[in-house]
C-alpha positions in Angstrom: -197.6 202.3 -77.5 -197.9 202.1 -73.7 -199.3 198.9 -72.3 -201.7 198.8 -69.4 -200.9 196.8 -66.2 -203.5 194.3 -67.3 -201.8 193.9 -70.7 -198.4 193.6 -69.1 -199.7 190.8 -66.9 -201.4 189.0 -69.7 -198.5 189.3 -72.1 -195.6 189.1 -69.6 -193.6 186.2 -68.3 -195.8 185.7 -65.2 -198.6 184.4 -67.6 -197.8 180.7 -68.1 -199.3 180.6 -71.6 -197.3 183.7 -72.7 -194.1 182.3 -71.2 -194.6 178.9 -72.8 -195.3 180.5 -76.2 -192.1 182.6 -76.0 -190.0 179.7 -74.9 -191.2 177.6 -77.8 -190.7 180.5 -80.3 -187.1 181.1 -79.0 -186.3 177.4 -79.9 -187.4 178.1 -83.5 -185.8 181.5 -84.1 -182.1 182.1 -84.4 -181.7 184.7 -81.6 -178.5 186.1 -83.3 -180.6 187.5 -86.1 -183.2 189.2 -84.0 -182.8 193.0 -84.2 -181.8 195.1 -81.3 -183.3 198.6 -81.6 -182.6 201.9 -79.8 -185.6 203.9 -78.6 -185.8 207.7 -78.4 -184.4 207.7 -74.9 -181.2 205.8 -76.0 -182.3 202.6 -74.3 -181.8 199.3 -76.2 -184.5 196.7 -76.4 -185.0 193.6 -78.5 -187.5 193.7 -81.3 -189.5 190.8 -80.1 -192.2 189.9 -77.6 -195.7 188.6 -77.0 -198.8 190.2 -78.7 -202.5 189.5 -78.7 -205.2 189.9 -81.3 -208.7 188.4 -81.9 -207.1 185.0 -82.6 -205.2 184.9 -79.3 -201.6 185.2 -78.1 -198.6 185.2 -80.5 -194.8 185.6 -80.2 -193.3 188.0 -82.7 -189.8 188.7 -84.0 -188.4 191.2 -86.5 -185.2 189.8 -88.1 -182.7 190.6 -90.8 -181.4 187.9 -93.2 -179.4 188.3 -96.3 -180.3 192.0 -96.5 -184.0 191.5 -96.2 -186.3 192.2 -93.2 -188.7 189.6 -91.9 -191.5 189.7 -89.4 -192.3 186.3 -87.8 -195.3 185.3 -85.7 -195.4 182.1 -83.8 -198.8 180.8 -82.6 -199.8 177.7 -80.7 -202.4 175.7 -82.6 -204.2 172.4 -82.3 -205.0 170.4 -79.2 -202.4 169.3 -76.7 -202.6 166.8 -73.9 
């Protein structure tokens, strides 16, 4: 799925909310267990990022642990100061 420039801006590191969400998620997830996948062109990319749905932004990770595959979503909730 190709993202538009607007989506890249909203979901990318230049958006303070997306950046903060990913930084918080990285503190929770063991980065050594996040998959690294090879795309059809032979390029490697990490299987994680920022997504958006009707409820707002979320960080996502696909991980392996003890032979099982897991999909994690991390969302900000509640009020903050």
